[in-house]
DRENVO-664962 format. One line per field, with one value per atom (N, C-alpha, C): x, y, z; residue in three letters; residue number from 1; atom name. Coordinates in pm, 1 decimal. Layout:
N
c1 = X:...
c2 = Y:...
c3 = Z:...
residuo = ALA:...
num = NUM:...
atomo = CA:...
END
This chain:
139
c1 = -2678.0:-2545.8:-2478.9:-2422.6:-2356.5:-2228.0:-2199.1:-2075.7:-1994.3:-1867.0:-1777.1:-1673.8:-1657.4:-1553.6:-1437.2:-1319.4:-1198.9:-1113.4:-1099.5:-1019.4:-867.8:-825.6:-682.3:-653.3:-548.9:-506.1:-355.2:-312.5:-170.8:-122.2:-10.5:48.7:109.9:100.0:171.9:320.0:392.3:532.7:617.6:746.9:841.5:842.4:851.5:854.1:977.3:1057.9:1174.9:1135.0:1216.1:1198.9:1081.7:1025.9:919.0:952.5:913.8:942.7:834.2:873.0:778.2:722.5:609.3:543.6:423.2:386.1:281.8:181.9:61.1:-32.9:14.8:95.1:160.2:163.5:185.4:191.9:294.1:343.1:431.3:344.4:376.4:302.0:397.5:342.3:416.7:347.2:425.5:376.5:419.7:330.8:357.1:340.6:435.7:426.6:483.6:395.2:442.1:504.4:627.2:696.3:784.2:778.9:865.7:787.1:858.3:795.0:882.2:817.9:888.4:814.5:889.7:831.3:861.0:757.2:771.7:687.7:720.2:637.7:566.5:435.1:357.1:260.3:230.8:145.0:1.0:-94.5:-236.1:-265.9:-326.6:-352.3:-490.4:-588.7:-725.1:-738.9:-638.5:-640.7:-589.4:-537.5:-484.4:-579.9:-611.5:-694.3:-614.1:-487.9:-405.4:-313.5:-278.7:-174.4:-48.3:54.7:171.7:300.0:397.9:526.6:639.6:751.9:874.0:908.6:965.8:1004.1:1100.6:1173.6:1268.0:1196.5:1070.9:995.3:950.4:925.4:894.1:1012.6:1132.1:1252.7:1264.0:1233.4:1239.8:1139.2:1032.5:929.5:956.5:1071.1:1105.4:1048.7:992.0:942.8:1059.9:1115.0:1236.8:1210.8:1094.4:1061.8:920.4:906.6:773.7:689.8:752.0:674.5:596.9:610.7:528.8:390.9:372.2:242.4:145.1:21.5:-82.6:-55.9:-19.9:18.1:-104.2:-94.5:-198.9:-130.4:-180.7:-128.1:-198.2:-120.7:-178.3:-120.2:-190.3:-143.0:-90.9:31.6:92.5:135.1:180.5:233.8:353.4:423.4:538.6:498.8:369.2:322.9:269.4:246.6:194.4:301.9:260.8:352.1:277.0:349.9:291.4:319.7:219.7:241.1:206.1:251.8:230.8:169.9:50.0:-27.6:-2.8:3.6:21.4:-76.3:-123.3:-208.1:-117.9:-119.1:-34.9:-120.6:-54.5:-120.8:-51.7:-129.2:-77.1:-130.2:-50.9:-91.3:-47.0:-141.9:-104.7:-54.9:70.8:131.5:61.9:24.6:-41.3:-184.9:-247.1:-386.5:-396.4:-286.6:-283.1:-357.6:-434.2:-516.7:-438.6:-433.4:-364.8:-469.6:-460.9:-561.8:-503.5:-568.7:-527.4:-565.1:-480.4:-507.2:-421.5:-465.6:-381.8:-290.9:-161.7:-60.1:17.4:37.1:111.4:255.2:339.0:480.5:518.9:602.4:665.4:785.9:817.5:942.7:1052.7:1142.4:1247.5:1207.6:1289.7:1272.9:1174.4:1097.3:1014.2:1033.9:1010.8:1043.0:950.7:824.4:735.0:638.7:588.4:491.2:353.5:250.0:115.0:15.8:-66.6:-179.6:-305.0:-360.6:-471.5:-607.7:-707.8:-847.1:-887.4:-839.4:-889.4:-843.6:-748.2:-700.5:-728.7:-655.9:-664.1:-794.5:-835.9:-959.2:-1081.4:-1067.9:-1177.6:-1183.1:-1070.8:-1063.9:-1086.8:-1070.0:-1082.7:-1167.4:-1238.3:-1296.8:-1186.7:-1156.6:-1038.8:-1078.8:-1023.8:-1042.5:-906.7:-896.2:-773.1:-799.2:-715.3:-725.5:-598.9:-605.6:-486.5:-428.4:-513.3:-463.8:-372.2:-406.5:-323.0:-234.9:-240.3:-157.3:-169.6:-294.7:-324.7:-419.5:-402.2:-492.3:-571.7:-701.5:-787.3:-845.3:-843.6:-885.8:-987.6:-1080.1:-1175.2:-1191.4:-1161.4:-1179.8:-1322.8:-1341.6:-1474.8:-1527.3:-1657.1:-1717.7:-1717.8
c2 = 2146.0:2097.5:2043.1:1922.6:1866.8:1942.5:1947.5:2008.5:1899.3:1893.6:1793.7:1866.0:1821.4:1874.6:1776.5:1828.1:1745.6:1778.8:1686.1:1715.1:1710.6:1652.4:1640.7:1706.6:1787.7:1853.0:1835.2:1784.9:1754.1:1832.1:1899.8:1972.3:1874.1:1906.9:1830.2:1832.1:1733.3:1723.1:1673.5:1692.1:1639.1:1486.6:1420.9:1275.1:1235.4:1142.6:1098.9:1054.8:1090.2:1052.5:1122.9:1226.3:1303.3:1451.1:1530.0:1673.4:1748.6:1856.1:1939.6:1870.4:1921.9:1860.8:1780.8:1678.8:1584.8:1565.5:1518.5:1480.3:1347.9:1357.7:1240.6:1254.0:1141.4:1141.0:1038.8:1061.6:965.1:860.4:734.5:624.7:533.1:461.7:356.1:225.3:126.2:-9.6:-93.6:-183.8:-268.2:-414.9:-495.4:-640.7:-700.7:-752.8:-801.9:-686.1:-704.0:-598.6:-511.8:-530.9:-455.6:-343.8:-232.7:-118.7:-69.9:-3.5:63.9:194.4:302.0:433.1:467.6:513.7:546.6:668.0:731.8:837.7:775.7:799.5:742.3:846.3:833.1:926.9:876.1:964.2:931.7:915.8:803.3:776.3:714.5:797.0:747.1:655.0:651.0:560.8:421.9:402.4:272.3:203.0:79.7:0.7:-33.8:-67.5:-121.5:-17.8:-41.0:32.7:-51.7:3.7:-76.3:-0.9:-75.9:-19.8:-95.1:-29.7:-92.1:-212.3:-314.3:-435.0:-410.2:-300.7:-273.9:-253.6:-207.0:-190.8:-325.1:-420.3:-556.5:-613.2:-591.7:-639.1:-578.5:-448.7:-381.9:-440.5:-501.7:-562.7:-710.4:-759.3:-899.5:-994.9:-944.3:-1030.1:-1056.4:-1175.5:-1206.4:-1230.7:-1282.7:-1314.0:-1265.2:-1150.4:-1095.8:-1187.3:-1272.4:-1359.8:-1466.8:-1471.6:-1563.5:-1503.3:-1375.1:-1310.0:-1352.4:-1307.2:-1336.6:-1254.0:-1319.2:-1249.6:-1196.9:-1070.4:-1005.4:-931.0:-947.8:-872.9:-739.0:-632.2:-498.4:-431.9:-331.1:-252.1:-119.9:-84.0:41.3:121.2:243.2:322.6:253.6:170.6:97.5:-35.8:-64.7:-191.0:-284.7:-409.2:-508.5:-548.2:-553.1:-591.7:-678.1:-757.2:-834.4:-763.0:-766.0:-722.7:-841.0:-835.0:-943.8:-885.1:-934.2:-878.1:-951.6:-874.0:-926.1:-856.2:-927.3:-869.3:-803.5:-670.7:-591.8:-484.8:-391.2:-272.6:-151.4:-44.5:80.1:195.9:302.2:423.3:544.7:632.4:763.6:842.4:877.8:935.6:1063.3:1151.8:1276.5:1254.4:1145.7:1118.7:1034.4:967.9:894.2:762.9:731.2:610.5:492.1:382.1:259.0:150.9:78.9:-22.7:-131.7:-247.2:-360.1:-341.3:-391.1:-376.0:-473.5:-499.1:-576.0:-477.8:-493.5:-406.2:-484.8:-423.3:-488.4:-440.8:-529.6:-496.6:-542.4:-463.2:-506.6:-591.9:-689.5:-763.8:-670.3:-631.7:-538.5:-394.6:-304.4:-160.7:-99.9:-3.9:78.1:223.5:313.5:455.1:525.9:479.4:547.5:449.5:489.8:410.5:472.9:388.0:431.1:402.8:501.4:484.0:475.5:355.5:332.5:324.2:301.8:308.5:199.3:77.0:-32.3:-22.6:59.9:73.7:215.2:311.8:448.5:516.5:504.7:571.1:504.3:379.5:311.7:349.6:393.5:424.5:572.5:658.2:801.8:864.5:969.1:1056.8:1157.5:1174.8:1251.2:1366.6:1483.2:1599.1:1653.9:1691.1:1750.7:1898.2:1984.0:2127.3:2167.4:2152.7:2168.9:2309.8:2410.9:2549.2:2576.8:2523.5:2545.3:2424.5:2324.1:2204.0:2136.6:2097.8:2027.3:1911.3:1808.1:1692.7:1702.0:1684.2:1690.3:1550.6:1507.6:1371.1:1370.6:1278.3:1251.9:1101.3:1040.2:894.6:855.5:745.8:692.3:636.0:645.6:596.4:445.0
c3 = 436.9:402.6:528.3:522.3:640.6:674.4:802.2:850.7:917.3:883.4:940.8:1025.6:1148.2:1235.7:1237.2:1209.7:1208.2:1330.2:1423.9:1543.0:1519.6:1405.9:1377.7:1243.6:1240.6:1117.6:1104.8:990.4:968.2:846.7:861.6:749.2:649.9:521.7:420.3:458.5:409.3:448.6:334.0:348.3:251.0:262.2:148.5:142.9:62.4:114.9:38.3:-102.8:-200.3:-340.9:-409.9:-348.7:-411.2:-397.4:-498.1:-493.9:-418.9:-353.5:-282.4:-159.9:-111.2:3.7:-45.8:29.5:-10.3:103.5:71.2:177.6:237.5:340.5:398.3:550.0:615.4:761.6:808.7:928.6:992.6:1061.1:1039.4:1099.6:1174.2:1271.5:1338.5:1308.2:1267.6:1245.6:1364.2:1407.3:1523.3:1485.9:1530.6:1517.4:1644.5:1729.9:1859.3:1934.9:1982.8:2055.8:1967.8:1835.2:1745.1:1676.9:1647.3:1580.9:1465.9:1371.3:1262.2:1235.4:1218.5:1190.1:1045.4:973.9:832.4:798.8:688.3:630.5:511.4:501.6:392.5:337.3:208.8:136.6:136.2:165.9:153.5:4.4:-33.9:-175.6:-192.0:-229.0:-244.9:-365.9:-451.2:-565.8:-534.3:-415.4:-376.0:-279.9:-308.9:-217.1:-92.4:-110.7:-1.9:60.0:186.3:255.9:244.2:180.0:140.9:174.2:224.7:261.9:194.0:186.1:136.2:223.3:162.8:236.1:350.4:347.1:457.2:590.2:587.6:712.0:766.8:679.5:724.8:802.5:752.2:820.8:960.2:971.6:1102.4:1201.2:1147.5:1231.9:1258.8:1213.7:1237.0:1134.2:1026.5:919.2:826.4:834.4:759.4:611.3:577.8:438.4:410.2:342.7:317.7:231.1:153.9:64.6:140.6:273.6:354.0:381.0:347.8:365.4:256.8:270.4:172.3:46.2:-65.3:-189.6:-263.0:-304.7:-383.5:-497.6:-619.1:-732.3:-743.5:-762.9:-777.4:-902.1:-949.0:-1061.6:-1007.8:-1043.9:-1000.7:-1122.8:-1100.6:-1211.0:-1275.5:-1199.5:-1251.1:-1314.5:-1319.6:-1377.5:-1270.4:-1307.2:-1213.3:-1112.8:-985.2:-876.9:-778.0:-703.8:-593.9:-463.1:-374.7:-236.7:-148.0:-24.4:71.1:197.0:231.3:342.0:473.2:581.2:716.7:810.0:910.4:1014.5:1117.6:1119.3:1208.8:1274.8:1341.2:1393.5:1334.0:1318.6:1262.8:1345.6:1350.8:1421.8:1341.2:1309.5:1256.7:1376.5:1376.8:1496.5:1541.3:1450.6:1488.6:1535.3:1489.9:1526.6:1652.9:1691.8:1816.9:1819.9:1719.8:1720.8:1666.4:1743.2:1702.6:1681.8:1569.8:1540.3:1451.3:1454.2:1372.9:1227.4:1136.8:994.7:914.7:791.9:699.6:628.1:652.3:594.9:491.7:376.1:269.0:263.7:211.0:188.5:48.9:-15.3:-138.8:-101.8:-184.0:-167.0:-216.0:-129.5:-166.7:-141.6:-193.3:-168.3:-267.6:-221.4:-308.4:-268.8:-363.3:-342.2:-244.4:-231.3:-137.5:-73.4:41.0:116.3:96.3:95.6:59.1:171.5:203.7:295.1:209.1:196.2:104.5:170.6:85.9:129.8:227.6:211.2:295.0:441.0:470.5:609.0:660.2:611.4:664.7:627.1:501.5:458.5:520.9:562.8:632.3:780.3:836.8:979.7:1010.8:910.2:931.1:821.6:857.5:758.3:726.7:599.3:559.2:468.1:497.5:412.3:370.8:245.1:193.9:167.5:222.7:198.8:124.3:-5.9:-89.6:-81.9:-80.5:-80.6:38.8:155.5:274.3:306.2:218.9:229.8:366.2:397.4:521.6:495.7:575.6:576.4:706.4:697.9:816.4:840.1:965.3:999.9:1111.8:1099.8:1207.5:1214.9:1330.7:1342.1:1314.2:1240.6:1216.9:1349.3:1368.7:1493.4:1498.6
residuo = MET:MET:MET:PRO:PRO:PRO:ILE:ILE:ILE:VAL:VAL:VAL:ASN:ASN:ASN:TYR:TYR:TYR:PRO:PRO:PRO:VAL:VAL:VAL:SER:SER:SER:ILE:ILE:ILE:ALA:ALA:ALA:TYR:TYR:TYR:ARG:ARG:ARG:ALA:ALA:ALA:VAL:VAL:VAL:PRO:PRO:PRO:ASN:ASN:ASN:MET:MET:MET:GLN:GLN:GLN:GLY:GLY:GLY:VAL:VAL:VAL:GLN:GLN:GLN:PRO:PRO:PRO:ALA:ALA:ALA:ALA:ALA:ALA:GLU:GLU:GLU:VAL:VAL:VAL:THR:THR:THR:LEU:LEU:LEU:TYR:TYR:TYR:SER:SER:SER:GLY:GLY:GLY:GLY:GLY:GLY:MET:MET:MET:THR:THR:THR:ALA:ALA:ALA:ILE:ILE:ILE:ALA:ALA:ALA:VAL:VAL:VAL:ALA:ALA:ALA:VAL:VAL:VAL:PHE:PHE:PHE:ASP:ASP:ASP:SER:SER:SER:GLY:GLY:GLY:SER:SER:SER:VAL:VAL:VAL:TYR:TYR:TYR:THR:THR:THR:VAL:VAL:VAL:PHE:PHE:PHE:SER:SER:SER:GLY:GLY:GLY:ARG:ARG:ARG:TYR:TYR:TYR:ALA:ALA:ALA:GLU:GLU:GLU:LEU:LEU:LEU:LEU:LEU:LEU:GLY:GLY:GLY:ILE:ILE:ILE:GLU:GLU:GLU:ASP:ASP:ASP:VAL:VAL:VAL:THR:THR:THR:THR:THR:THR:GLY:GLY:GLY:ASN:ASN:ASN:ARG:ARG:ARG:VAL:VAL:VAL:GLY:GLY:GLY:ILE:ILE:ILE:SER:SER:SER:THR:THR:THR:LEU:LEU:LEU:ALA:ALA:ALA:GLY:GLY:GLY:LEU:LEU:LEU:ARG:ARG:ARG:ASP:ASP:ASP:ILE:ILE:ILE:TYR:TYR:TYR:LEU:LEU:LEU:PHE:PHE:PHE:ASP:ASP:ASP:LEU:LEU:LEU:GLU:GLU:GLU:ILE:ILE:ILE:GLN:GLN:GLN:LEU:LEU:LEU:ARG:ARG:ARG:GLU:GLU:GLU:ALA:ALA:ALA:GLY:GLY:GLY:ARG:ARG:ARG:ARG:ARG:ARG:PHE:PHE:PHE:GLY:GLY:GLY:ALA:ALA:ALA:GLN:GLN:GLN:ILE:ILE:ILE:GLY:GLY:GLY:PHE:PHE:PHE:PHE:PHE:PHE:ALA:ALA:ALA:GLY:GLY:GLY:HIS:HIS:HIS:THR:THR:THR:ALA:ALA:ALA:ARG:ARG:ARG:ASN:ASN:ASN:ILE:ILE:ILE:LEU:LEU:LEU:GLY:GLY:GLY:ARG:ARG:ARG:SER:SER:SER:VAL:VAL:VAL:ILE:ILE:ILE:PHE:PHE:PHE:ALA:ALA:ALA:ALA:ALA:ALA:PHE:PHE:PHE:GLU:GLU:GLU:ILE:ILE:ILE:GLY:GLY:GLY:PHE:PHE:PHE:HIS:HIS:HIS:GLU:GLU:GLU:ARG:ARG:ARG:VAL:VAL:VAL:GLN:GLN:GLN:ARG:ARG:ARG:ILE:ILE:ILE:HIS:HIS:HIS:LEU:LEU:LEU:ARG:ARG:ARG:PRO:PRO:PRO:GLU:GLU:GLU:ALA:ALA:ALA
num = 1:1:1:2:2:2:3:3:3:4:4:4:5:5:5:6:6:6:7:7:7:8:8:8:9:9:9:10:10:10:11:11:11:12:12:12:13:13:13:14:14:14:15:15:15:16:16:16:17:17:17:18:18:18:19:19:19:20:20:20:21:21:21:22:22:22:23:23:23:24:24:24:25:25:25:26:26:26:27:27:27:28:28:28:29:29:29:30:30:30:31:31:31:32:32:32:33:33:33:34:34:34:35:35:35:36:36:36:37:37:37:38:38:38:39:39:39:40:40:40:41:41:41:42:42:42:43:43:43:44:44:44:45:45:45:46:46:46:47:47:47:48:48:48:49:49:49:50:50:50:51:51:51:52:52:52:53:53:53:54:54:54:55:55:55:56:56:56:57:57:57:58:58:58:59:59:59:60:60:60:61:61:61:62:62:62:63:63:63:64:64:64:65:65:65:66:66:66:67:67:67:68:68:68:69:69:69:70:70:70:71:71:71:72:72:72:73:73:73:74:74:74:75:75:75:76:76:76:77:77:77:78:78:78:79:79:79:80:80:80:81:81:81:82:82:82:83:83:83:84:84:84:85:85:85:86:86:86:87:87:87:88:88:88:89:89:89:90:90:90:91:91:91:92:92:92:93:93:93:94:94:94:95:95:95:96:96:96:97:97:97:98:98:98:99:99:99:100:100:100:101:101:101:102:102:102:103:103:103:104:104:104:105:105:105:106:106:106:107:107:107:108:108:108:109:109:109:110:110:110:111:111:111:112:112:112:113:113:113:114:114:114:115:115:115:116:116:116:117:117:117:118:118:118:119:119:119:120:120:120:121:121:121:122:122:122:123:123:123:124:124:124:125:125:125:126:126:126:127:127:127:128:128:128:129:129:129:130:130:130:131:131:131:132:132:132:133:133:133:134:134:134:135:135:135:136:136:136:137:137:137:138:138:138:139:139:139
atomo = N:CA:C:N:CA:C:N:CA:C:N:CA:C:N:CA:C:N:CA:C:N:CA:C:N:CA:C:N:CA:C:N:CA:C:N:CA:C:N:CA:C:N:CA:C:N:CA:C:N:CA:C:N:CA:C:N:CA:C:N:CA:C:N:CA:C:N:CA:C:N:CA:C:N:CA:C:N:CA:C:N:CA:C:N:CA:C:N:CA:C:N:CA:C:N:CA:C:N:CA:C:N:CA:C:N:CA:C:N:CA:C:N:CA:C:N:CA:C:N:CA:C:N:CA:C:N:CA:C:N:CA:C:N:CA:C:N:CA:C:N:CA:C:N:CA:C:N:CA:C:N:CA:C:N:CA:C:N:CA:C:N:CA:C:N:CA:C:N:CA:C:N:CA:C:N:CA:C:N:CA:C:N:CA:C:N:CA:C:N:CA:C:N:CA:C:N:CA:C:N:CA:C:N:CA:C:N:CA:C:N:CA:C:N:CA:C:N:CA:C:N:CA:C:N:CA:C:N:CA:C:N:CA:C:N:CA:C:N:CA:C:N:CA:C:N:CA:C:N:CA:C:N:CA:C:N:CA:C:N:CA:C:N:CA:C:N:CA:C:N:CA:C:N:CA:C:N:CA:C:N:CA:C:N:CA:C:N:CA:C:N:CA:C:N:CA:C:N:CA:C:N:CA:C:N:CA:C:N:CA:C:N:CA:C:N:CA:C:N:CA:C:N:CA:C:N:CA:C:N:CA:C:N:CA:C:N:CA:C:N:CA:C:N:CA:C:N:CA:C:N:CA:C:N:CA:C:N:CA:C:N:CA:C:N:CA:C:N:CA:C:N:CA:C:N:CA:C:N:CA:C:N:CA:C:N:CA:C:N:CA:C:N:CA:C:N:CA:C:N:CA:C:N:CA:C:N:CA:C:N:CA:C:N:CA:C:N:CA:C:N:CA:C:N:CA:C:N:CA:C:N:CA:C:N:CA:C:N:CA:C:N:CA:C:N:CA:C:N:CA:C:N:CA:C:N:CA:C:N:CA:C:N:CA:C:N:CA:C:N:CA:C:N:CA:C:N:CA:C:N:CA:C:N:CA:C
END
């Protein structure tokens, strides 16, 4: 049986607009010399990493609709997101890397860490009983 060692362990945390604690982490988004800090939920059901449009504004993106438009299906129905080439860092994991980050036009209730960015960059384990996320950077 394989054994996985996780050098980073993050406690579940409170997330705005959600009850209880969630498998979530604080991230920093980078665009040029501008940064935005957000809390986002790990979501293995989401292909994309997507944030509320207000974080795009903090990064100097005045019109998110100038990004590459992709239609996605959400619990709220079909929505468009707009992708940009930015950098992201899981603050507790310390690793900063380039990625395509999506934004909704306007406000959304929660931010999502999806498979094409975070799950591709880290091996992730969820320990629900103790409410911790375990991470190991992919080689």
